[in-house]
C-alpha positions in Angstrom: -6.1 6.3 14.5 -7.8 6.1 11.1 -7.4 8.5 8.0 -10.4 10.1 9.3 -11.7 10.9 12.8 -12.8 7.4 14.0 -10.6 4.8 15.8 -9.6 1.9 13.3 -11.5 -1.3 13.8 -9.8 -3.9 15.0 -10.5 -7.1 12.8 -9.2 -10.7 12.2 -8.7 -12.8 9.0 -11.4 -15.0 9.5 -10.5 -16.8 5.9 -8.7 -16.4 2.9 -8.0 -17.8 -0.3 -6.2 -17.4 -3.5 -8.0 -16.1 -6.6 -4.9 -16.2 -8.8 -1.2 -16.8 -8.6 -0.5 -13.5 -7.4 -4.1 -12.6 -6.0 -5.1 -13.3 -2.7 -8.6 -12.5 -1.0 -8.7 -11.9 2.8 -12.1 -12.3 4.8 -12.1 -9.5 7.6 -14.6 -9.8 10.3 -15.2 -8.7 14.1 -13.6 -11.2 16.3 -16.8 -10.9 18.3 -19.3 -11.1 15.3 -20.3 -7.4 15.5 -22.1 -6.0 12.8 -19.6 -3.8 10.9 -19.9 -0.4 9.6 -21.5 -0.2 6.2 -19.7 -0.2 2.9 -21.6 1.0 0.0 -20.5 -0.3 -3.2 -17.4 1.7 -4.2 -15.9 1.8 -1.0 -12.6 1.1 0.3 -10.8 0.2 3.5 -7.2 1.1 4.5 -5.5 -1.8 6.3 -2.3 -1.8 8.2 0.0 -4.4 7.0 2.0 -7.1 9.2 5.0 -4.7 8.0 3.6 -1.3 9.5 2.3 -0.1 5.9 -1.1 1.3 5.6 -2.7 0.1 2.0 -6.2 1.1 0.8 -8.2 -1.8 -1.1 -11.6 -1.7 -2.5 -14.5 -3.6 -0.5 -15.3 -6.3 -3.0 -18.3 -8.2 -1.2 -21.7 -7.1 -1.8 -22.9 -4.2 0.8 -25.6 -6.4 2.1 -22.8 -8.5 3.9 -22.5 -6.5 7.0 -20.6 -9.1 8.9 -17.4 -8.9 6.9 -15.1 -6.7 4.5 -13.5 -9.0 1.8 -10.6 -7.6 0.0 -8.5 -8.8 -2.7 -4.9 -8.2 -2.7 -2.5 -8.3 -5.7 1.3 -8.9 -4.5 3.4 -6.1 -6.5 6.5 -7.5 -6.8 8.0 -4.2 -7.8 6.0 -2.3 -5.1 6.9 -0.9 -1.9 6.3 -4.0 0.1 2.7 -3.2 1.4 0.7 -6.0 -0.9 3.7 -8.2 -0.4 3.3 -8.3 3.5 -0.6 -8.6 3.2 -0.1 -11.6 0.9 2.8 -13.2 2.4 2.7 -12.6 6.2 -0.7 -12.2 7.0 -2.2 -15.5 8.5 -5.7 -16.9 9.1 -6.7 -15.5 12.8 -4.3 -12.5 12.6 -5.9 -9.3 14.0 -5.6 -6.4 11.5 -6.4 -2.6 12.0 -8.6 -1.3 9.6 -10.0 2.2 8.9 -13.7 2.3 8.5 -14.8 2.3 4.9 -15.1 5.4 2.5 -16.7 5.5 -0.7 -14.6 7.0 -3.2 -17.0 6.4 -6.4 -20.9 6.3 -5.6 -23.2 3.8 -7.5 -26.1 6.0 -8.8 -29.3 4.8 -9.7 -29.4 4.3 -13.6 -31.4 2.7 -16.3 -28.3 0.6 -17.7 -24.9 0.1 -16.7 -21.6 -0.8 -18.2 -18.6 -1.9 -16.0 -15.1 -1.8 -17.4 -12.7 -3.6 -15.3 -8.9 -4.1 -16.0 -7.4 -6.8 -14.1 -7.3 -6.4 -10.2 -9.6 -3.5 -11.0 -12.3 -6.3 -10.9 -12.8 -5.6 -6.9 -15.1 -2.5 -6.6 -17.0 -3.2 -9.7 -18.0 -6.8 -8.4 -19.4 -4.9 -5.5 -21.2 -2.9 -7.9 -22.3 -5.4 -10.0 -23.7 -7.9 -7.2 -25.7 -4.6 -5.7 -26.9 -3.6 -9.2 -28.5 -7.3 -9.5 -29.7 -7.2 -6.0 -31.7 -4.0 -7.0 -33.4 -6.2 -9.9 -31.8 -4.6 -12.6 -30.9 -6.8 -15.4 -29.4 -4.3 -18.1 -26.0 -4.2 -16.7 -22.6 -5.8 -18.3 -19.5 -6.0 -16.9 -16.6 -6.0 -19.7 -13.4 -7.6 -17.6 -10.2 -7.6 -19.4 -7.2 -9.7 -18.3 -4.5 -11.1 -19.8 -5.5 -14.7 -19.6 -8.1 -17.2 -17.7 -5.5 -17.8 -15.2 -5.2 -14.3 -14.3 -9.0 -13.6 -14.0 -10.0 -13.1 -10.6 -13.6 -14.3 -9.7 -13.5 -16.1 -13.2 -15.7 -19.5 -11.6 -18.1 -16.9 -9.9 -18.5 -15.0 -12.9 -19.1 -18.1 -15.3 -21.5 -19.3 -13.0 -23.6 -16.0 -13.1 -23.8 -16.2 -16.8 -25.0 -19.6 -16.6 -28.3 -18.4 -15.4 -30.4 -17.9 -18.3 -31.6 -14.4 -17.4 -27.9 -13.1 -16.9 -26.4 -14.6 -19.9 -25.5 -11.1 -21.1 -24.0 -9.5 -18.0 -20.1 -10.6 -18.0 -18.2 -10.4 -21.0 -14.4 -11.8 -20.5 -11.6 -10.6 -22.8 -8.3 -12.1 -22.5 -5.4 -10.4 -24.5 -3.2 -13.2 -24.5 -5.3 -14.9 -26.8 -7.6 -12.2 -28.4 -5.2 -9.3 -28.8 -5.9 -5.9 -27.7 -9.6 -4.8 -26.6 -11.3 -2.4 -29.0 -13.3 -0.4 -26.7 -14.8 2.0 -29.2 -17.8 -0.3 -30.2 -18.7 -0.3 -26.6 -18.5 3.3 -26.1 -19.6 4.9 -29.3 -22.9 5.4 -28.8 -24.0 6.9 -25.1 -27.5 7.2 -24.1 -28.9 9.3 -21.5 -30.0 6.2 -19.5 -26.6 4.6 -19.2 -23.7 5.1 -16.6 -20.0 4.1 -17.1 -17.9 2.7 -13.9 -14.3 1.9 -14.9 -11.6 0.7 -12.7 -8.0 -0.2 -14.0 -4.6 0.9 -14.7 -3.8 4.5 -15.8 -3.2 3.7 -19.1 -6.4 1.9 -19.7 -8.6 4.8 -18.0 -6.7 7.4 -20.2 -8.3 5.6 -23.3 -11.6 5.6 -21.8 -11.4 9.2 -21.0 -10.4 9.6 -24.6 -13.3 7.4 -26.1 -15.9 8.7 -23.9 -15.0 12.8 -24.5 -18.6 13.0 -26.2 -20.3 11.4 -23.1 -21.8 13.8 -20.5 -19.3 13.7 -17.9 -22.1 12.9 -15.2 -22.3 9.7 -16.6 -18.5 8.5 -16.5 -17.3 7.3 -13.5 -13.6 6.3 -13.1 -11.4 4.9 -10.2 -7.6 4.2 -10.7 -6.5 1.3 -8.7 -2.7 2.2 -8.6 -3.0 5.2 -6.8 -2.1 8.7 -7.8 1.6 9.9 -9.1 2.5 12.4 -6.6 4.3 14.5 -9.4 2.8 15.3 -12.8 3.1 17.9 -15.4 1.5 21.3 -14.4 2.7 21.8 -10.8 3.8 25.5 -9.5 5.9 26.0 -6.6 4.4 27.6 -3.6 4.8 28.0 0.0 3.8 26.1 2.8 3.3 27.8 6.4 3.6 25.0 9.1 0.8 26.2 11.8 2.3 24.8 15.1 5.9 26.8 14.5 5.0 29.3 11.8 7.9 27.9 9.5 7.7 28.9 6.2 8.5 26.0 3.8 9.3 26.4 0.0 7.8 23.4 -2.2 9.5 23.5 -5.5 7.5 22.3 -8.6 9.4 18.9 -8.7 9.0 18.4 -5.0 6.0 17.2 -3.1 4.7 19.2 0.0 5.3 16.1 2.0 9.0 15.5 1.0 9.4 19.3 1.3 8.0 19.4 5.0 10.2 16.2 5.8 13.3 18.2 4.4 12.4 20.9 6.8 12.2 18.9 9.7 8.6 18.7 10.0 7.5 15.0 10.8 4.5 13.9 9.0 3.6 10.1 9.1 3.5 8.5 5.5 3.0 5.3 3.9 1.4 4.6 0.6 2.6 8.1 -0.9 0.1 7.7 -3.9 -3.0 9.5 -2.2 -5.0 5.9 -1.4 -4.3 5.5 2.3 -4.9 8.8 3.8 -1.9 8.2 6.5 -0.2 11.7 5.9 -3.5 13.8 6.2 -2.7 17.5 6.9 -5.4 20.1 8.4 -5.7 22.9 6.0 -6.0 26.3 7.7 -5.8 29.1 4.8 -5.2 28.9 1.0 -6.6 26.8 -1.7 -5.4 23.1 -3.1 -5.8 21.0 -6.1 -7.0 17.7 -4.5 -5.2 15.0 -6.4 -5.8 12.0 -3.9 -8.6 9.1 -3.7 -9.3 9.6 0.0 -11.2 12.8 1.0 -14.8 13.3 -0.1 -15.6 17.0 -1.6 -17.1 17.9 1.6 -13.6 17.9 3.2 -11.7 19.6 0.4 -11.6 22.9 2.0 -10.3 21.8 5.6 -7.9 18.7 4.9 -5.3 17.6 2.2 -3.1 14.6 1.3 0.8 16.4 1.1 1.6 13.3 -0.6 0.1 14.0 -4.0 -1.9 17.3 -3.7 -0.5 20.9 -4.2 -1.4 24.3 -3.7 -3.5 26.4 -6.1 -2.6 29.7 -4.1 0.9 31.0 -3.8 0.8 30.2 -0.1 -1.1 27.7 2.2 -1.2 27.1 6.0 -1.5 23.6 7.2 -1.2 21.6 10.5 -1.0 18.3 11.9 -4.7 16.2 11.6 
């Protein structure tokens, strides 16, 4: 099953390429050539890796391409094995279980757009930029921050884009190894009512963007952290979780995730990413209120579901059950 209610799609790796030394692009298609469920710009899909992990990745190709999902996977040497499995073990022609796309960040209609990408954070913003240009917008800029030209995914594609006379302003590349740390203030100092900001980067860079856009209207700032969510952070309180199938009462200390507390109490909940991005550990919420910290659930499901790897109760007690 997928992280939602639908069965996973069974796709094949139709092609691949190396974008950088550590980033591999995968072209996923239906083996019979069928049209795939739509993937609005900002969507992600959850893949089951050859190693059995479930990991979520942004769909980076334009939404108009309904015959494939393209994802770019950065191999994380210090990760938990999911990215390494996709980069090292998956072969062209292999079948892959893929959950249908979910849109975590919506591309709204705006007069102007500023996209800020850090490293592999280019993946959702690439799809957004292509969509904006396809709509006929020309007042859009992608500020793409990487360490060097060699670590810049889609460098040739973006260079070809700005080689067009009417798109020369669209992409600005900044390489920290040669140009030093970027100063974002000139980009963010003067917001206006027609401008929407989209940023996808590391937690550190997004924290800087949040600080520098404190004077913006919140509705015009759209942020996505490609690294997932830290399972524990300051400010958490202990609570009690009632496991509905048995009525067992499980105490969840402030320094323990609900997922770990359930496991320690003998409740077997499937797990994979442990960062609120894949949806594997999804539970039904039957009573109580929750602080949702995941990157999976749409707002419409916040009253009926939760991701116990990162989310916590706001009420002293919640009741949960298997999805």
